N, C-alpha and C positions, 0 to 999 in steps of 0.2 A: 503493501499501500506506501504512494507517494508520501513523501512525511504533512506534518498535520501545518495549515495555513487557515487564517480567518480571512472572513467572506473579503472584509477592504482593503484588505493585501492582495490578497490572488484577483481581484477584478481594476486596482490600480493599475497593478504586476502584466494584467495582458491589454491595457487600456494603451501601455508605452509612455506611465507618467509617475512611474519609479524615483527616478533621475529630478524629476518637479516639484518634491513632497512641500509643504509648507515649513518654514525654517524652525521655529518653535521653539519650546526654553528646556531648560534641564530639567525636568522633574526633584522636586525637592525630597518624595516621597517613595517609598515605592510602595506598587500599587498596582491597581487593573485602568483598562479602554473602560470610561465609561460606554463607552454603545458597544462596540464588540465582542472585550471581558480578553482583550490583550492582554499578560500581566508585561510589564514592565521594570525598573528596577531605580532605583537614585541615580541620576542622572539621567537617565535617558534623557533622548530630544521623545517630548512631543507640544502636543497643544493646548491650552484652555479651553475645559468644557462648557462653553455657555451659550444655553440654548433660549430664542428667540422664543416672541410671544405666542410666535406664528407656526411654531414649531408642533405640530396635535399631533404627533404617534409617540410619544414619553413612555408610556406605558411597554414601545418596543425595544425601548436601549436595554444595556444592558447593566446600567447602575447611573439611574439619574443623578445618582448628588455624590459622585466618582470627581474629584477640583481637573483631573484632567481623560482628552481622547487622543489616540493615537493618529500617530502621522498623517496614516493609512487612512484610516476616517476620518480625518480635517479634510485630508483633498477630496473625498468621494461625494463629499457634504457638499465642498461648497463651490466643487465641478457643476453650475447647473447642468449644463451636458446629460446628465445621465437621471436626470428624472425629466429632460426633454424630449433630446435625440433618440440615445443611448437608454433610456428607459423602459424597453424589454430585451431582452440580447441574450444569449449564450458566451461564456464570460470563458477565455481556453488560459493559464497561462502565455500560451503564443500569441492569445488576440482577441479580439468583441468582436460579437455578429450580431446585428441587427438579428432579432426577429420578431418584425414590426408586420406580417407577412402571411397568412395562411400554410403556406409552401415553405417556408422557414421553422415553420414554427412545430407541422409535420414534417421536416426530413431527419431534425433531433428528435422527434419523439423517435424513431423507430432509428433514428441513427448517431449514439449518444455518442460527444469524443472525448476521446483518453483523458483520466481525471489524472491530478484535481480538473472540476470542471465548476458554474454554479448558471442556475439556470432561472431569470427569475422574469414573470409577465406582471407590467399595468395593468389596473381595471379600470385606473380615469388618470384625468392631464393630473401632472405634477405630485404623481403619489411615489416614497421613496420606497428602492425594496430596492434595489442594487448594494447598499451595503448590510440588507439583515437579511440575506438568499442562505439555506442553506447551502455551506460543499461538499459536492461526491465527489468519495473516494471507490466509486465502483461502476462498470458500466451500465451492474447486470439488474439493480435499484438503481431508482432516480430519484432524487428530491427537487419540486420547484416551486419558487416560490407563484401562486397570483394573485395579487393585489394582498390583499393581509390573510391572505390561510398559503400554509405550506401542502403541500404536495404529495405522497409518494408511487410513485407505479416499478409495476417489474417491468421492463423490456421485451422478455419471453412472452408475456401474457400482449403484450403489443403487437407483436408479429403473428401470435397464434387468433388474437383477433381480427388482423388486415386476414391471413386466410381463410379464413370460418368466413367471414363478410362477403369478397371472392366467392368462392364459392353457395354463395349464398344468390350473390345478385347474375352468375352464369345458371341458373339453378332456370331462375323466376326467369332469364332472356331465353331460356329455353323451350320455355312453357307457355310461351306467347309466343314464340315465331313466329308461327303459323297463322295463328287470329287476324283477322282482317284490319279489325283496332289497335291501333300499333300507342305503345305506352311510353311514358316516359322513360329512359332510364334510371336504376335505381344509384343511388350511390352511397345508402348506408344502411344499415340493420338500426340503427338506435336511434332516439329519437334524438333531433338537433340541440345541440348546446354554442348558444354565438360568441366571438371573441373576448367576449369580458364574465366567461364564467356565471352565464345566467343559468341554473343548474333544473330547474323546472321541468319533471319528467322527464328526465336525462333517463339513459339505459333502459329505455320501454322499450321493446319490441317493435317493431310498427306493422300491416295490419299484412301485409304486403307477405313481409314472413310466414307469416301462421296461413295463410295461403299455400307458399309453398311445402311449407315442411307437411299439412293434409295430405296433399297430392303424393309426396316424394317425403314418407316420413324417418328415411334413413338423413333426411339433414337435420336431422332433429340432434345430434349432434354436435353439426355446427348453430344449434343454436345455446346448447348449454355451454359452450364454451362464450358465448359474450356475453349470457348471464352471470357468467362467472368471475369476469371484470371490478373492480369496484371503481368508483363512480370517478373518480380519477382517473381511473385507465383507459374508461368510455371517451369523460374528455380530450386524454389527449390523442386514440386512438379514430377520435371524430377530423382532428388536426390531418390526420396519417393519410386520413383517404380522399383525401386531397388529389387531381391532379395536377402531375407534374413537379414534386417536391421538387425543389434541388434546393442547395448549399450556399448559402448566401458567400459573399464575400467579408473578410472581417472591416469595420471603417478603421478599426486601429489593429494597431501587431504592435509588439512589446519590443522593435528594433525602433518604433516610432521615438523617438524625441520631444 
């Protein structure tokens, strides 16, 4: 497993900002970052932790009463691009990849990068998510932040759900291939969820799937596969089923100064 790294440290490194941290001050005592919890020793360079009245997620930080924050947290919180252009992204030690489009989100849900990495998605503008997203040390079980919530998915379950959905769609096409009334091609077997994570009715099987199973009972195994998904995995699968998935180009890389 890769060495332990804190979220802000990883994001700043991947964004190529590690060499442009705030100047900071020497810590007068041993302690920890009030934002991420990273420990520091007396004499280490830190920044004063001063939360403004407009800061509305005080309950999300490690210790709001700590006197200091680490320089990585200071850099990420002071860089407004992390809540505007870079508010939804996958970040590795080598680069920051945007996740504003469905084709990009679907790609990363299906193909997580090499650890360590962090995966975060805004659900509203000006939302702080980058510095409080879990660091992933495995490609098999992935944690991602969606607004105020952290979700866990199993990559193999996403792959299984993809294969099950494709099998059901192909069966539906075969059943209706010779009928005079042409039906719109199906995209997904589970109820839709949008970019902001609205999960009303999520994970429910669409009626067309039940019709397929009535006529082709052997398809029931694929339905069971889909029903075994958690709501977080069903959310991820919806993006994976987007056509023409593509890996985005990094908007920042670790070698950019």
